[in-house]
N, C-alpha and C positions, 0 to 999 in steps of 0.2 A: 385472681387465688392464688396465693402463692403453694408449692406443694418444696417437699426435698424425698429423698432418701434415704438409706442410711441399712449395715447389713447392724443387724445384735442378737449378742446372745437376754436370750428370756427371763428374769427371772421370779418374775408372783406372775398371776395369772389371778384378775378378782372374778369377781362371783361376777352375772348380770341380773343388776335394777334398773326394776320397771320408774324410771323418772317420769310420765307423762303417758295418760291412754298410749298415746301413740309411739311412743320413744321409752325404750329401753335401752343403758351403756355397761360398758363393760371397760375396765382399767390392767393395758397387761405393762409393766414397769419392766423395761429395755436397759438394757446397757451397749452401747455405743466399741462396736470391733475398730479403731482405731490401730492407728505405727505411733499413735499420743502416747506417751506417757500417763496421761491426763486422761481419766475415762469420765465421760459424759452418762449419763441414767436420764431416762425418757417417760414419762405415766404417757404412750399412747391409747388414745381411745377405740375402741366402733364403736360404733349406732347399727342398732335395728341388727340387720342383718348382717354385717359383720360386726356384731357385738357375739355374735351367733357361732359362729365363724372361728370369732379368735380367744374362744373359751378353751377348743381346746389342743389348744397351746399348752405344751408344757416344760417346764422350767430348764433351763438347758439348751433351746431348738435354738439351732440360729437361722433365725428370719431377715428375709430384706426385706425391707417397708420403705412404701411409698405414703406418705398423712402429705395432707392439707396443713397446711401452717395458717393459724389465725390467732390474733389479739388481742386483746383490750385494756385501758384504767378499767381502777377500780380506787371512786375515792372512801377511806373508813368514816367515819363518824365524828373521829379528832383532825376528818381535814384530809391527812398523810393520805396520796398517790397511786395509789400499789398496780401493775402491772399483770397481765396473765395471757401465757403461750399454751394455744392446747396441739397435739396431733392430734388429728383425725385420722387412720386409716381409713385410706379409699383402695391400699392393691397391697396384695402382702406375696413373699414367695420361700416357700421352705424350703431352708436346703439343703440338701442332701435326701429331703423327705415330700411325701406327695403330699400334699395341701388337700384337708375333709374336705371326700369326696359328694356326705348330703347335708343335711339345717337339723341336728337337734332339734331342733325345736320339732321341723314341720316335716321332715324327713323327705326334704324336699332337696336336687341333685340345685347346689352350689357351684358357680364355678368365681375363681379372685386370683383368674388371674394375674399375675404380679410384670411391672412394666418389662422391656429389653435390658439384657442382663447385662451384652455385650459389655459392658461401662464397666463392670464390679471385676469382668472375668482374672483380671492380666492383680488385679488392686484384689478378692479373692482367696489364692493363691501366694501374696508375699506373704498376706496376708497369715490364715494359716499356716501357717507351714517357720512363723514366731514361734524359740519359743516358749514362751510368757500362757503359748494355749495350746501348747503338747506337739508341736512337729520339730523340722526338726533344717532353715533353711538346703534349697536346694540351689542355687550358685554358687558358681567358680567361677566366680568374679572374687582379682584379691584384693582387699580391700590397704595396699601397702600403700605407705604416697614413697616411694621407688622405684 
């Protein structure tokens, strides 16, 4: 199983869909925060208990997601093969806020600890201090070539 982690801004949070008797799903649209000028937007899926936790996110929240990455081919009736990639949330951490403490469906305590985020700390500070995210650079480095 492949996993990936990224920090992003929540753009949209869908409604929980009952797919089968035992499967509930929610989609969260997230724009990755990166130093690149190109913006990557992902549809992160939450299943079952994770769906009930993710549905409480609000647009504009800064969230660090850890996702399981899966993919599969699909062949249309005309014989064209398309490829799909899915991101299933397995952990998340709301940056600067507390995660929901109770599952709204069962009122039971939930715990979705994010992975260790030390690797993101320096990058996170640099990203949030970029002018396009409303910050001001905090480095005193001189970018002059002489």
